[in-house]
C-alpha positions as CSV (number, residue, x, y, z in Angstrom):
1,M,36.1,107.9,-133.3
2,Q,34.0,110.7,-135.1
3,G,30.9,108.6,-134.6
4,V,31.6,108.3,-130.9
5,S,32.0,112.0,-130.5
6,A,28.8,112.7,-132.4
7,A,26.8,110.3,-130.1
8,I,28.3,111.9,-127.0
9,G,27.1,115.3,-128.4
10,E,23.5,114.1,-128.4
11,R,23.5,114.5,-124.7
12,S,23.2,118.3,-124.9
13,E,23.8,121.2,-127.1
14,D,25.9,122.7,-124.5
15,I,28.7,120.2,-124.5
16,D,32.4,120.3,-125.5
17,I,34.3,117.2,-126.5
18,L,38.0,116.6,-125.9
19,A,39.3,113.8,-127.8
20,P,43.2,113.4,-127.2
21,V,45.1,111.4,-129.6
22,L,46.9,108.6,-127.8
23,P,50.2,107.3,-129.0
24,Y,49.3,103.7,-129.3
25,G,46.6,104.1,-132.0
26,G,46.8,102.5,-135.4
27,F,48.9,99.5,-136.4
28,F,52.4,101.1,-135.8
29,G,51.1,102.2,-132.4
30,L,51.6,98.6,-131.4
31,F,55.4,99.4,-131.3
32,R,55.2,102.7,-129.5
33,T,56.9,102.7,-126.2
34,T,55.4,105.7,-124.3
35,P,55.0,104.7,-120.7
36,V,51.3,104.3,-120.0
37,E,51.8,106.5,-116.8
38,Q,53.0,109.2,-119.1
39,I,49.9,109.0,-121.2
40,V,47.7,109.3,-118.1
41,R,49.7,112.4,-117.0
42,D,49.3,113.9,-120.5
43,V,45.6,113.5,-120.7
44,V,45.1,114.9,-117.2
45,E,47.1,118.0,-118.4
46,E,45.0,118.3,-121.5
47,I,41.8,118.3,-119.3
48,D,43.4,120.9,-117.0
49,K,44.0,123.1,-120.1
50,A,40.5,122.6,-121.4
51,L,38.9,123.5,-118.1
52,A,41.3,126.5,-117.8
53,D,40.4,127.7,-121.3
54,R,36.7,127.5,-120.5
55,E,37.1,129.7,-117.5
56,R,39.0,132.3,-119.5
57,R,36.3,132.8,-122.0
58,G,35.0,135.6,-119.7
59,D,31.3,134.6,-119.6
60,G,31.5,133.1,-116.1
61,G,30.9,129.7,-117.4
62,V,32.5,126.5,-116.0
63,Y,32.3,122.8,-116.7
64,E,29.9,121.3,-114.2
65,R,29.9,117.7,-115.5
66,L,32.6,115.7,-116.9
67,I,32.2,112.4,-118.7
68,L,35.2,110.0,-119.4
69,V,34.8,107.8,-122.4
70,G,37.4,105.1,-123.2
71,Y,37.5,102.3,-125.8
72,S,39.2,98.9,-125.2
73,C,42.5,99.7,-123.6
74,G,41.5,103.3,-123.4
75,A,38.7,102.5,-121.0
76,V,41.4,101.4,-118.5
77,I,43.2,104.8,-119.0
78,A,39.9,106.6,-118.5
79,R,39.2,104.9,-115.2
80,K,42.8,105.5,-114.1
81,I,42.4,109.2,-114.8
82,A,39.3,109.2,-112.6
83,I,41.3,107.4,-109.8
84,V,44.4,109.6,-109.8
85,V,42.6,112.9,-109.9
86,H,40.7,111.9,-106.7
87,G,44.0,111.5,-105.0
88,E,45.9,108.5,-103.3
89,T,44.1,106.4,-100.7
90,A,46.0,104.8,-97.8
91,S,44.8,101.3,-98.7
92,A,45.9,101.5,-102.3
93,P,49.1,103.5,-102.8
94,F,49.9,104.9,-106.3
95,V,53.2,104.2,-108.1
96,E,55.5,107.1,-107.9
97,D,54.8,108.3,-111.4
98,L,51.2,108.9,-110.8
99,K,51.3,110.7,-107.4
100,W,50.5,114.4,-107.1
101,L,47.9,114.4,-109.8
102,E,44.9,115.1,-107.4
103,R,42.6,117.7,-108.9
104,T,39.6,119.7,-107.6
105,W,37.6,119.0,-110.8
106,A,37.6,115.3,-109.8
107,G,34.3,116.0,-108.1
108,S,32.8,116.9,-111.4
109,I,33.2,113.5,-112.9
110,E,29.7,112.3,-113.4
111,R,30.2,109.0,-115.2
112,I,32.7,106.8,-117.1
113,I,31.6,105.1,-120.2
114,L,33.6,102.0,-121.2
115,L,33.3,100.9,-124.9
116,A,34.4,97.2,-125.0
117,G,36.5,98.1,-121.9
118,M,39.4,95.6,-121.4
119,S,39.2,96.2,-117.6
120,R,41.0,92.9,-116.8
121,G,43.5,93.4,-119.6
122,W,44.4,91.1,-122.5
123,A,46.1,87.6,-122.5
124,P,46.6,84.9,-125.1
125,E,44.5,82.6,-123.1
126,I,41.3,84.6,-123.4
127,A,41.4,85.0,-127.1
128,R,39.0,82.7,-128.9
129,D,40.4,83.2,-132.3
130,W,43.6,81.2,-132.8
131,L,45.2,83.9,-135.0
132,Q,44.6,86.4,-132.3
133,S,45.9,84.2,-129.6
134,A,49.1,83.6,-131.7
135,F,49.5,87.2,-132.2
136,W,49.3,88.0,-128.6
137,T,51.6,85.1,-127.7
138,L,54.2,86.4,-130.0
139,G,53.7,89.9,-128.7
140,S,54.1,88.6,-125.2
141,W,57.4,86.9,-126.0
142,Y,58.7,90.0,-127.9
143,C,57.9,92.3,-125.1
144,A,59.5,89.7,-122.6
145,I,62.7,89.6,-124.6
146,V,62.7,93.5,-124.9
147,A,62.3,93.8,-121.2
148,M,65.2,91.3,-120.6
149,L,67.5,93.3,-122.8
150,R,66.5,96.5,-120.8
151,L,65.0,98.2,-123.8
152,P,61.8,100.3,-123.9
153,I,58.7,98.0,-123.7
154,P,55.7,98.6,-126.0
155,T,53.0,100.7,-124.3
156,L,50.2,98.0,-124.8
157,Y,52.2,95.4,-122.8
158,A,51.2,97.3,-119.7
159,M,47.6,96.3,-120.7
160,R,48.4,92.6,-120.4
161,Q,46.3,90.8,-117.8
162,G,48.1,90.7,-114.5
163,Q,50.5,93.5,-115.3
164,P,51.1,96.1,-112.5
165,F,49.2,98.9,-114.4
166,I,46.0,96.8,-114.8
167,V,46.1,95.3,-111.3
168,Q,46.9,98.5,-109.6
169,T,44.0,100.3,-111.5
170,R,41.6,97.6,-110.3
171,L,42.7,97.7,-106.7
172,E,42.7,101.5,-106.6
173,W,39.3,101.6,-108.0
174,L,38.0,99.3,-105.3
175,A,39.7,101.4,-102.7
176,L,38.3,104.6,-104.1
177,M,34.7,103.3,-104.3
178,R,35.0,102.2,-100.6
179,S,36.6,105.4,-99.3
180,S,35.2,108.7,-98.2
181,R,37.3,110.4,-100.8
182,L,34.6,110.3,-103.5
183,V,32.0,112.0,-101.3
184,E,34.5,114.5,-100.0
185,K,35.6,115.6,-103.7
186,R,32.0,115.8,-104.8
187,A,31.0,118.0,-101.8
188,A,34.1,120.2,-102.2
189,R,33.3,120.7,-106.0
190,A,29.7,121.6,-105.2
191,R,30.8,124.2,-102.8
192,E,33.2,125.6,-105.4
193,L,30.5,125.9,-108.0
194,R,27.7,127.0,-105.7
195,C,27.6,130.4,-107.2
196,R,27.8,129.3,-110.8
197,G,24.0,128.4,-111.0
198,G,22.8,125.3,-112.8
199,R,22.5,122.0,-111.0
200,F,24.9,123.0,-108.4
201,S,23.0,126.0,-107.2
202,T,21.7,124.2,-104.2
203,C,25.2,122.9,-103.2
204,E,24.3,119.4,-103.6
205,A,27.0,116.9,-104.3
206,V,26.6,114.8,-107.4
207,P,26.1,111.0,-107.0
208,P,28.8,108.5,-107.0
209,I,30.6,108.0,-110.4
210,F,28.3,106.1,-112.7
211,V,30.0,103.4,-114.8
212,V,28.3,102.2,-118.0
213,Q,30.0,99.4,-120.0
214,L,28.8,98.9,-123.6
215,L,29.8,95.4,-124.6
216,G,29.4,93.8,-128.0
217,A,27.2,90.7,-128.2
218,I,29.8,88.9,-130.2
219,D,32.8,90.6,-128.6
220,D,35.4,87.8,-128.3
221,L,38.0,89.6,-126.4
222,V,36.1,90.9,-123.4
223,S,33.8,88.8,-121.2
224,P,30.9,90.0,-118.9
225,D,33.1,88.9,-116.0
226,D,35.8,91.4,-116.9
227,A,33.1,94.2,-117.1
228,V,32.0,93.8,-113.6
229,D,34.7,92.1,-111.5
230,I,36.0,95.5,-110.3
231,V,32.7,97.1,-109.8
232,V,31.3,94.8,-107.1
233,H,29.2,97.2,-104.9
234,K,27.1,96.7,-101.9
235,G,23.4,96.7,-102.9
236,D,22.1,96.3,-106.3
237,N,25.1,97.6,-108.4
238,A,23.7,101.1,-108.1
239,S,26.8,102.6,-109.8
240,F,27.2,100.3,-112.6
241,V,25.2,98.9,-115.6
242,L,26.2,96.6,-118.5
243,I,24.5,97.2,-121.9
244,E,25.0,94.8,-124.7
245,T,25.2,96.2,-128.2
246,P,23.8,93.9,-130.9
247,D,25.9,92.2,-133.7
248,T,29.0,94.1,-132.4
249,T,32.6,92.7,-132.2
250,H,35.4,94.2,-130.2
251,H,36.8,96.2,-133.1
252,G,33.3,97.2,-134.3
253,A,32.3,98.8,-130.9
254,I,33.3,102.3,-132.2
255,N,31.6,102.0,-135.6
256,M,28.7,104.4,-135.3
257,R,26.4,106.4,-137.5
258,K,23.6,108.8,-136.5
259,P,20.1,107.3,-137.3
260,D,17.6,109.3,-139.3
261,K,14.1,110.0,-137.9
262,D,12.6,106.7,-139.1
263,Q,15.5,104.6,-137.9
264,R,15.6,106.2,-134.5
265,E,11.9,105.6,-134.0
266,M,12.3,102.0,-135.0
267,L,15.2,101.5,-132.7
268,E,13.6,103.3,-129.8
269,A,10.5,101.2,-130.2
270,A,12.7,98.0,-129.9
271,L,14.2,99.4,-126.7
272,G,10.9,99.9,-125.0
273,S,9.9,98.1,-122.0
274,D,6.4,97.4,-123.2
275,L,7.2,95.1,-126.2
276,A,4.7,92.5,-127.2
277,P,5.9,88.9,-126.8
278,D,6.1,88.5,-130.5
279,A,7.7,91.9,-131.1
280,K,11.2,92.0,-132.9
281,S,14.1,92.6,-130.6
282,L,16.8,95.2,-131.1
283,A,19.1,92.5,-132.3
284,D,16.5,91.3,-134.9
285,I,16.0,94.8,-136.2
286,C,19.7,95.4,-136.6
287,R,20.2,92.3,-138.5
288,E,17.1,92.7,-140.7
289,F,17.7,96.4,-141.6
290,A,21.5,96.6,-141.2
291,L,21.2,99.1,-138.4
292,G,24.1,98.0,-136.2
293,D,26.0,101.2,-136.5
294,Q,22.8,103.3,-135.8
295,A,22.0,101.2,-132.8
296,R,25.5,101.6,-131.2
297,F,25.1,105.4,-131.8
298,L,21.7,105.5,-130.0
299,L,22.9,103.4,-127.0
300,L,26.0,105.4,-126.5
301,A,24.0,108.6,-126.6
302,K,21.6,107.1,-124.0
303,A,24.6,106.0,-121.9
304,A,25.9,109.6,-121.8
305,G,22.6,111.2,-121.0
306,D,20.1,108.9,-119.5
307,S,19.6,108.3,-115.7
308,H,20.5,104.9,-113.9
309,D,16.8,104.0,-113.8
310,C,16.4,104.6,-117.5
311,L,19.5,102.7,-118.5
312,G,18.6,99.9,-116.1
313,K,15.6,99.0,-118.2
314,I,17.8,98.2,-121.2
315,A,20.8,96.8,-119.2
316,V,21.7,93.1,-118.8
317,A,20.4,92.0,-115.5
318,R,23.1,90.5,-113.1
319,A,21.2,87.2,-113.0
320,H,21.5,86.9,-116.8
321,M,25.2,87.5,-117.0
322,A,27.9,84.7,-117.2
323,D,27.7,81.8,-115.0
324,T,31.3,82.5,-113.8
325,L,30.2,86.0,-112.5
326,P,31.8,86.6,-109.0
327,A,29.5,86.4,-106.0
328,T,28.4,89.5,-104.2
329,P,30.8,90.8,-101.5
330,D,30.8,89.2,-98.1
331,D,31.6,91.6,-95.3
332,M,31.4,89.0,-92.7
333,V,34.7,87.3,-93.8
334,T,37.5,88.5,-91.5
335,D,40.4,86.9,-93.2
336,V,41.6,85.3,-96.5
337,V,44.6,83.1,-96.9
338,F,46.4,82.3,-100.1
339,V,48.1,78.9,-100.2
340,V,50.3,78.7,-103.3
341,H,52.5,75.8,-104.5
342,G,55.8,75.9,-106.3
343,I,57.8,74.3,-109.1
344,R,57.4,70.6,-110.0
345,D,54.4,70.4,-107.8
346,K,50.6,70.1,-108.5
347,G,49.8,71.6,-105.1
348,F,47.5,69.1,-103.6
349,W,48.9,69.9,-100.1
350,T,47.6,73.5,-100.3
351,H,44.0,72.4,-99.5
352,K,45.3,70.7,-96.4
353,I,47.2,73.6,-95.0
354,A,44.1,75.8,-95.8
355,R,42.0,73.3,-93.8
356,A,44.4,73.5,-90.9
357,V,44.2,77.4,-90.9
358,K,40.3,77.3,-91.0
359,L,40.3,74.9,-88.0
360,E,42.5,77.1,-86.0
361,A,40.4,80.1,-87.0
362,E,37.2,78.5,-85.8
363,R,38.8,78.2,-82.3
364,E,39.4,82.0,-82.4
365,Q,35.9,82.7,-83.8
366,R,37.4,84.2,-87.0
367,V,35.8,83.7,-90.5
368,F,38.5,82.5,-92.9
369,R,38.3,81.9,-96.6
370,S,41.0,80.4,-98.6
371,F,42.5,80.5,-102.1
372,T,44.3,77.4,-103.2
373,G,44.3,77.8,-107.0
374,T,46.9,76.3,-109.2
375,Y,48.9,77.7,-112.1
376,G,49.6,74.1,-113.3
377,Y,52.7,72.0,-113.2
378,F,55.7,74.2,-113.4
379,A,59.0,72.6,-114.4
380,I,62.4,74.1,-113.3
381,F,63.5,75.4,-116.7
382,P,60.5,77.5,-117.3
383,F,60.9,78.8,-113.9
384,L,64.4,80.1,-114.8
385,A,62.8,82.4,-117.5
386,P,62.1,85.8,-115.8
387,W,59.1,86.6,-118.0
388,V,57.4,83.3,-117.3
389,R,57.8,83.9,-113.6
390,H,56.4,87.4,-114.0
391,W,53.4,86.1,-116.0
392,K,52.7,83.7,-113.1
393,T,52.9,86.7,-110.7
394,G,50.3,88.3,-112.9
395,W,48.1,85.2,-112.5
396,L,48.4,85.6,-108.7
397,M,47.5,89.3,-108.6
398,D,44.6,88.8,-111.0
399,H,43.1,86.4,-108.5
400,Y,44.1,88.7,-105.6
401,V,42.0,91.5,-107.0
402,L,39.0,89.2,-107.3
403,M,39.3,88.2,-103.7
404,R,39.7,91.8,-102.6
405,A,36.4,92.6,-104.4
406,L,34.6,89.6,-102.7
407,Y,35.9,90.1,-99.2
408,P,36.3,93.9,-98.8
409,E,36.7,93.8,-94.9
410,A,39.1,90.9,-94.8
411,K,42.8,90.8,-93.9
412,F,44.9,88.8,-96.4
413,S,47.6,86.3,-95.4
414,Y,49.8,84.2,-97.6
415,V,51.5,80.8,-97.4
416,G,53.9,80.1,-100.3
417,H,56.3,77.3,-101.1
418,S,59.2,77.5,-103.7
419,N,57.9,79.5,-106.7
420,G,55.0,80.4,-104.6
421,T,57.4,82.6,-102.4
422,Y,58.8,84.2,-105.6
423,L,55.3,85.2,-106.8
424,L,54.6,87.2,-103.7
425,G,58.0,88.6,-103.3
426,H,57.9,90.0,-106.8
427,A,54.3,91.1,-106.3
428,L,55.3,93.1,-103.2
429,L,58.0,95.1,-105.1
430,H,55.8,95.9,-108.2
431,Y,52.3,96.2,-106.8
432,P,52.2,98.8,-104.0
433,A,48.5,98.4,-103.6
434,A,48.9,94.7,-102.7
435,K,48.9,94.3,-98.9
436,F,49.2,91.1,-96.7
437,H,48.8,90.6,-93.0
438,R,50.9,87.6,-92.3
439,V,53.2,85.8,-94.7
440,V,54.8,82.2,-94.4
441,F,57.6,81.1,-96.7
442,A,58.9,77.6,-97.2
443,G,61.5,76.4,-99.7
444,S,61.9,80.1,-100.4
445,V,63.6,81.1,-103.7
446,V,63.4,84.8,-102.9
447,R,66.8,86.6,-102.7
448,C,68.5,86.8,-99.3
449,D,68.8,90.6,-99.5
450,F,65.0,91.0,-100.0
451,P,64.2,94.4,-98.4
452,W,61.7,93.3,-95.8
453,N,62.5,96.4,-93.6
454,A,61.0,98.6,-96.3
455,L,57.8,96.5,-96.5
456,L,57.1,95.8,-92.8
457,P,55.5,98.4,-90.6
458,D,57.6,101.4,-89.3
459,K,56.1,102.1,-85.8
460,S,58.5,105.0,-85.2
461,A,57.1,106.8,-88.2
462,S,53.6,105.5,-87.6
463,M,53.7,104.0,-91.2
464,P,51.8,100.8,-92.0
465,G,53.6,98.3,-94.2
466,Q,52.6,96.2,-97.1
467,V,53.2,93.2,-94.9
468,D,52.6,93.0,-91.1
469,K,54.6,89.9,-90.1
470,V,56.7,87.2,-91.8
471,L,57.8,83.7,-91.1
472,N,60.6,82.0,-93.2
473,Y,61.2,78.3,-92.9
474,V,64.9,77.5,-93.5
475,A,65.6,73.7,-94.2
476,T,68.8,71.7,-93.5
477,Q,69.1,69.8,-96.9
478,D,67.2,71.9,-99.4
479,W,69.6,71.3,-102.3
480,V,67.2,72.8,-104.9
481,V,67.6,76.1,-103.2
482,A,71.1,75.7,-101.9
483,I,72.6,74.9,-105.4
484,F,70.2,76.0,-108.2
485,A,68.6,79.2,-106.7
486,K,71.8,80.3,-105.0
487,A,73.7,79.9,-108.3
488,F,71.4,82.4,-110.0
489,Q,71.4,84.7,-107.0
490,A,75.0,85.6,-107.9
491,F,73.7,87.3,-111.1
492,P,71.1,89.9,-109.9
493,A,71.1,91.7,-113.2
494,M,69.6,88.7,-114.9
495,F,67.9,86.9,-112.2
496,D,65.8,88.0,-109.2
497,I,65.8,84.6,-107.4
498,G,67.8,83.5,-104.4
499,S,68.4,81.1,-101.5
500,A,66.4,82.4,-98.6
501,G,64.9,79.0,-98.1
502,Y,68.5,77.7,-97.4
503,D,70.5,80.7,-96.2
504,G,67.8,82.7,-94.6
505,F,67.3,86.5,-95.1
506,D,70.2,88.9,-94.6
507,E,68.0,91.3,-92.6
508,Y,67.1,88.6,-90.1
509,R,70.9,88.0,-89.2
510,R,71.3,91.7,-88.4
511,E,71.2,92.8,-84.8
512,T,68.7,95.4,-85.7
513,R,66.4,93.2,-87.5
514,H,62.7,94.0,-87.6
515,P,60.7,92.5,-84.7
516,N,58.0,91.1,-87.1
517,L,60.5,89.3,-89.3
518,H,60.9,85.6,-88.0
519,E,62.8,82.5,-89.2
520,A,62.4,78.9,-88.3
521,K,66.0,77.5,-88.3
522,F,66.0,74.7,-88.8
523,V,63.4,72.4,-90.3
524,V,65.0,69.0,-91.1
525,G,64.6,67.8,-94.7
526,T,64.9,68.9,-98.3
527,H,62.9,71.3,-100.5
528,E,59.5,70.1,-99.0
529,A,60.6,70.2,-95.4
530,G,58.6,73.3,-94.5
531,I,55.2,72.1,-95.8
532,R,55.3,68.6,-94.3
533,E,52.4,67.7,-92.1
534,T,54.3,68.2,-88.9
535,H,54.4,71.9,-89.5
536,W,50.7,72.5,-90.6
537,N,49.5,73.4,-87.1
538,D,52.5,75.8,-86.7
539,I,51.7,77.5,-90.0
540,A,48.1,77.8,-89.0
541,R,48.8,79.2,-85.7
542,F,51.1,81.9,-87.2
543,I,48.5,82.9,-89.9
544,V,45.7,83.1,-87.3
545,K,47.4,84.3,-84.2
546,G,50.8,85.7,-85.4
547,E,52.6,83.3,-83.1
548,P,55.9,81.9,-84.7
549,P,56.8,78.3,-83.8
550,T,59.1,77.8,-80.9
551,S,59.6,74.0,-80.5
552,D,62.4,73.4,-83.1
553,A,65.7,74.7,-81.9
554,P,68.2,76.3,-82.4
555,R,66.6,79.3,-84.2
556,E,67.7,82.5,-82.6
557,A,71.4,82.1,-82.5
558,P,73.2,82.7,-85.8
559,P,75.9,81.8,-86.8
560,E,75.6,78.6,-84.8
561,W,72.8,77.4,-86.9
562,K,75.2,76.6,-89.7
563,A,76.4,73.6,-87.9
564,V,73.0,71.9,-88.4
565,Q,73.4,71.9,-92.2
566,P,75.6,69.2,-93.9
567,R,79.0,70.6,-94.6
568,L,79.2,69.0,-98.1
569,L,75.9,70.8,-99.1
570,R,77.1,74.0,-97.6
571,L,80.4,73.7,-99.6
572,A,78.4,72.9,-102.8
573,S,76.2,75.8,-102.1
574,S,79.1,78.3,-101.7
575,G,80.5,77.1,-105.1
576,A,77.2,77.1,-106.8
577,P,77.7,80.2,-109.0
578,A,81.1,78.7,-110.2
579,L,79.2,75.4,-110.9
580,L,76.7,77.2,-113.0
581,V,79.4,78.8,-115.2
582,V,81.2,75.6,-115.6
583,W,77.8,73.9,-116.6
584,A,77.1,76.5,-119.1
585,L,80.5,76.3,-120.7
586,L,80.3,72.5,-121.0
587,G,76.9,72.8,-122.5
588,A,78.1,75.2,-125.1
589,L,81.2,73.1,-125.8
590,F,79.0,70.1,-126.3
591,I,76.8,71.9,-128.8
592,W,79.7,73.3,-130.6
593,S,81.4,69.9,-130.9
594,L,78.3,68.4,-132.6
595,A,79.3,70.2,-135.8
596,T,82.5,68.1,-136.0
597,I,80.8,64.7,-135.9
598,A,79.8,63.2,-139.3
599,W,76.5,61.8,-138.0
600,A,75.7,65.0,-136.0
601,A,72.7,65.6,-138.2
602,W,70.5,63.5,-136.0
603,L,71.9,64.7,-132.7
604,P,70.2,68.1,-132.7
605,V,66.9,66.3,-133.0
606,L,67.7,63.9,-130.1
607,Y,69.0,66.8,-128.1
608,C,65.9,68.8,-128.6
609,A,63.8,65.9,-127.7
610,A,65.8,65.4,-124.5
611,V,65.5,69.1,-123.6
612,Y,61.7,69.0,-124.3
613,L,61.4,66.1,-121.8
614,L,63.6,67.7,-119.3
615,I,61.9,71.1,-119.5
616,T,58.5,69.8,-119.3
617,R,58.8,67.1,-116.6
618,F,61.9,67.9,-114.5
């Protein structure tokens, strides 16, 4: 990183550089387990110390401008630091470990420079190289097993796409950019430094944080989509530019060397805006004269010192970015509804419920958009693996961030079935910045003791909740939930799934239940009962108007509702945990007995084939 420091130093002679050593550096850093929140706190404290040392020098000096520079995953940490020192916003609460880090010097942060910044995180699916993909896949499984054993998780796992740290950072950044906190901090810092002279002498607040992403032309780990999907601003991206560094891979983004006078003139000429049509481009010069390191040095120096207008001349135009670039924000959209399918389901019905919601919204003169994306066919056995469910939650939250960026003024609602209910339930407990207006669950596999009261609004304390209103459909013969999900509910230390789609939520059965928690008891049918066509209009009405269905009785008189469910299924459901234990013992006994059979050499092969078919198709 010495070349990076030298390039930043080109900005001015009067500049100090703080380069903290992060614990995950180097090969063995892959196995370090320092919580990423602790790293953020430590770096904030180092900046505090550097600012205090500057003021103690006795010459009356103070740092007027701060630039945060981060490479790869460090770019996420740099952005996170800028967020937490500005303080928490009501629309995107921090996790507990990052509260109370607000600083007055937040108003001095002038820009953030991202060197191949992995703003969206890493994932095996985005690696183009098969070896990198295999490495990340093995790393994901290793971290998942470690987490299941309640052991410390490697730091870099927090940077996986969809993980709470990544998603929270993106949501918090969006909230900060749209809040008044940014302007207030800058104005306060300007007043604080008004007697210091320099650029703050007129008490003018500095402009919004300027974000510069330097992305390698042949970077195979970060796409242009990742670079801009969390910096979608109104107007012409006034606070963000993307600059492409020629002949640069992800790992080569920090390889820099100061150019000599002749090399600098050659590179500067290639960056000029008045090039002749037949003039060599910067990439051509870098390849012909092997000046890649020098070009990266020069571009970083410009990123640290040049104005937005100057950098805009060498930046990649939005129209020239990837075809999958998100659209510009639409402030006219009032609501967004997610409709997410569950296990053993390809989710074709989601489009139909979304259409019913939009038709209802048209009658209310509301502008709805929907998300009906799919995470693919999800068999029941992968569903039982906690880490696979968590990865699917990450998939959901990754799309949630994008929709938040596209529709900044919209309220978000959710319709989930089966595993779709688990995805939201898990997200609400681990992503405090995720907020939903109205929620409908059908065939729910969320635990019956889910803490809705902690998530719904508390009017007595004037506290908004993460969710405004909930409707849970409870079916009469949902044997998938009644037996399988309920069996695992008895083992909370290992599984966080349950039988709310068959038994309902505990908090609903209490006399002091929250007025915004509703249940439809009963809908007649099995696991798909709640998403049948007969209920589409009821679901649409609840999402749009907040009116729970009232035509199917009885619903409001527990425990009489139990009489509606078949006694045999209720009996099997009650004994589901014991059935699970017996099933596990029989399976273990069967596998052990194979060793005593002479021709058992082929049985493991047949068994594995049967298990494969069962896991992938059941």
